[in-house]
VOGU-3710 file (C-alpha; in Angstrom, 3 decimals, decimal comma):
1> mtpvsdrkqp> 33,180/-14,468/-0,482  30,431/-13,454/-3,916  31,856/-10,493/-5,610  29,290/-8,209/-5,881  28,715/-8,088/-8,978  27,413/-11,721/-8,905  25,103/-10,620/-6,695  21,379/-11,309/-7,359  20,007/-7,938/-7,126  16,368/-7,498/-6,628
11> dmlnthtsvl> 14,217/-6,397/-9,514  13,566/-2,410/-10,003  9,526/-1,944/-9,863  7,804/0,364/-12,706  5,417/2,884/-12,010  3,284/5,263/-13,958  0,273/7,828/-13,181  -1,751/9,098/-15,116  -5,318/11,516/-15,426  -8,765/9,786/-16,028
21> arrvridadf> -10,819/13,105/-15,372  -9,212/16,765/-15,219  -11,351/18,743/-13,769  -14,624/17,193/-15,641  -17,709/18,912/-13,955  -20,356/16,469/-12,752  -23,982/16,156/-12,164  -25,200/12,785/-12,282  -23,509/9,482/-12,626  -19,496/9,274/-13,720
31> atlpyeagwa> -17,278/7,139/-14,410  -13,881/7,552/-15,898  -13,018/6,287/-19,334  -11,270/2,461/-19,171  -7,889/1,632/-18,416  -5,145/-0,646/-19,249  -3,692/-2,178/-16,285  -2,812/-5,048/-16,984  1,135/-4,989/-16,602  0,934/-3,488/-12,342
41> seallftqve> 0,982/-5,178/-8,967  -1,215/-2,550/-7,799  -2,713/0,480/-8,513  -4,148/3,665/-6,220  -6,662/5,476/-7,865  -7,462/9,656/-6,580  -10,024/10,839/-6,473  -9,818/14,749/-5,828  -12,658/17,912/-6,086  -12,890/21,395/-6,326
51> gahpeltitt> -14,685/23,415/-3,915  -17,962/23,030/-2,727  -19,612/19,127/-3,699  -22,024/17,073/-2,147  -21,559/13,315/-0,853  -19,468/11,309/-2,804  -19,447/7,370/-3,475  -16,799/6,404/-5,250  -16,152/2,582/-6,385  -12,878/0,760/-8,590
61> evspdginwi> -13,614/-1,243/-10,805  -12,793/-3,862/-12,400  -13,233/-5,752/-16,347  -11,719/-8,729/-18,687  -12,405/-6,837/-21,455  -13,074/-2,232/-21,134  -16,588/-3,411/-21,660  -18,443/-5,058/-18,740  -18,124/-3,770/-15,569  -18,018/-5,509/-11,920
71> argepqtlhe> -17,684/-3,438/-8,953  -14,130/-4,250/-6,604  -13,115/-3,726/-3,334  -15,063/-1,517/-0,556  -16,815/2,367/-1,644  -15,037/4,913/-0,548  -16,828/8,019/0,575  -15,673/11,524/0,016  -18,036/13,345/2,828  -18,845/17,450/1,918
81> dgsiaesplt> -16,015/19,003/4,069  -13,090/16,304/2,211  -11,211/17,197/-0,683  -9,391/13,976/-1,598  -10,131/10,551/-1,115  -8,370/7,007/-2,345  -8,561/3,925/-3,332  -6,354/1,143/-3,669  -6,427/-1,740/-6,162  -4,294/-5,421/-5,545
91> vfgnwirlvi> -5,857/-8,146/-8,213  -7,843/-6,048/-10,769  -7,243/-8,323/-14,302  -6,345/-5,595/-17,069  -9,291/-2,877/-17,162  -9,988/-0,744/-13,803  -12,011/2,815/-13,608  -13,799/4,875/-11,526  -17,666/5,338/-10,777  -18,693/8,507/-8,953
101> rgatperpar> -22,381/9,017/-7,749  -23,556/11,184/-5,475  -23,642/14,237/-7,639  -26,867/16,651/-9,698  -28,144/18,953/-11,568  -28,691/21,056/-8,025  -24,919/20,240/-6,506  -22,609/19,202/-8,502  -18,880/17,904/-8,313  -15,719/19,172/-10,170
111> vlvhvslkg> -13,297/16,282/-10,445  -10,034/15,344/-11,305  -8,965/11,233/-10,896  -5,554/10,048/-11,169  -3,978/6,695/-10,817  -0,496/5,600/-9,747  0,321/2,362/-10,691  3,537/-0,231/-9,522  4,453/-3,291/-10,747
//
């Protein structure tokens, strides 16, 4: 029988949560700052809104260099009666960000964006 101390233990995953936008008032297309997340194997981005807002379209984007961006995954819709949406990612390289569209000067939104990473 193998002693408990000699048995291979599963690797502990690392987790990390960061704020990408904190209560930012938007009235046009908005992109978070690039976030370097190459160590992680999955990311879950949360978009929250405070107060009244128009319907918002949330697109996750990935980049090889933090400068040039391509959309990844299905865009999420945050309806006017909603307050939070999630955008999951599993294959994303190194840099990630969110783009939020739908706010206007007449119909602004106040957003919070968090990224939760695991790997």
